[in-house]
N, C-alpha and C positions, 0 to 999 in steps of 0.2 A: 507524543510520537508513536504509543504501543496502539493509542486507539487508530489512530491514521493507518498505521502499519497494517492494525486487525482488516481493516475495512478493504484496505487495498488486495490483500491474502485473499480474502472472501471473493472480491471480483475476477482475481485471475482465477480462482478455484470457477466461478460460474463462467468463465470463457473455457475451460477444459485447458487451462495453460499451466504451465512451469516457467518461474525466472529462475537465472542462475548468478544475476549481476543486482545490486543493492548501493545507491549513492546515498550519503544521509550528510545533511546538510545544517549548519548555525550560521545566522547572523544577528550582528547587532545592529543598532540604530543607527544610520549612516549619518542621520540628522539632527542629533543629539550633539552640542559641542563639548560638550562636558563628559563625554565618553568617547572612547578611542573605538572606532571604525572596525569590525572584526568580521571578515566572512572565511569561513573552515568548510571544509566539506571532505568527505572522503569514499573512495568507492571499495564495496566490501564483495569480491568474488567467491560465491556459495562453492563448497567442494563437492554439489550434486545440484544439479535443478531441482525445484521445492514449491509448492503452493501451502506449504501447512504453516499454519500462523504461528504456531510453538517456533517451529525451527528458523523462521523469519525475522520473527520478533527477538531469538536471542542473535541472531548476526547483525541487527539494526543496533541494538543495545554494545553488544560488542563497538561495534564501529562508533557509536555516541562517547561512548568511553576514552576513542582514541583521540577524537577531535575536541573534547568539552574542554573548558578551562571555568575553574572555579570562581574567579573574581571577575567574570563578565554578567551582564546582563543582557540577555539574549533576546532578539523580537520578534526572529522568523526562527522556525526550524521545520524539516521536512523530510521527506524518505520518497525518493523513485525507484521502483523496479522496473527492472529492464532485460534484456537480452532472454527473451521469452521463446519457449519451444512448445508446441502442441502438446498434451499429455500422451494422445494415442500414439504417437509417433517417438515417444522417448524410450533409448534403449539403457538399462539399467549398466552399472558397473559391474564388471564379475565379483568383487568381494563385498559383502554386504555393508561391512564399515565404510563404504565408499557411496553409499547411497540413502537417499532419504528413510526415513526409517518407516517400513510398512503399515503399522499400524495407523499412524496420523491418517492416514485416508480414510479409512473409515470413520474416527472418530471425528476429523475436518467433516466429513458427509452428514454427520448427525447434528454436530455443533450447527452446521447450516440448515438442515432441515428443522430445528428448532427454533433456532432464530426467523427462520422464515414465516411460521406462525406463531410467535411470542409477539404481543403488544409492546411488553415492558422491557425489552430490549434484549430479553433471553440470556444466552449464557456469553460471558464473558472473561477474559483473562484477569487477574487479579490485578495486575499493574495496571489495566485500561481503565481509563477516565468512565465516571459514572454517566456523566453527558451522554445524548444523546446528540450527534454532529449530522447537518445537511445542508449541501452544497447551498447556494443564494443563487438561486435561477429565476428568479425574476423577471430580469433584463433581458434573456435570450433573445437573440435573432432569430427568425423565422429560418427554418432549415428548407430551403426552397428544393435542394437536389438531394436531400436523403429523407425525406417525408412526403409522399403523395399528398397528404393532408394540407401543406404548406406551399402546391403550384399556384404558381399567380394564372387568375383567370383572366383574360381579355375577352372582352365583348365588343363585336363589330355591329354597327349599325347603318 
């Protein structure tokens, strides 16, 4: 979960966005008769909008602790970031303790720059999985409306 959360945080930083809500969910295998079907989720409202991997991971782990039950075998787990605001239009709170850590912005920029140029995975949190994940995109549909190279060409004779 931490690995996917870190990837999502990097994506919202690339979009120059901040998120202020997170949904964490867990599911068991619905098709296994020997185990109880269970689906749990929790919405975590962040006290301030942020794009810091460190802060978002902390909130995800706290949400996970609320819904995790030890005696179940989970098949799916996930994190959804939402309620985005533009980083340039964010107005910080009056009191510093109600804002994201200002030092995280520079740290996240440095980590993103190193990870961009690193072929071996770069810098990651200690709680992240060592494997690199890539989405399976072998069977994508063509993007007729969003990519000029995919527009259909019709020939008249």
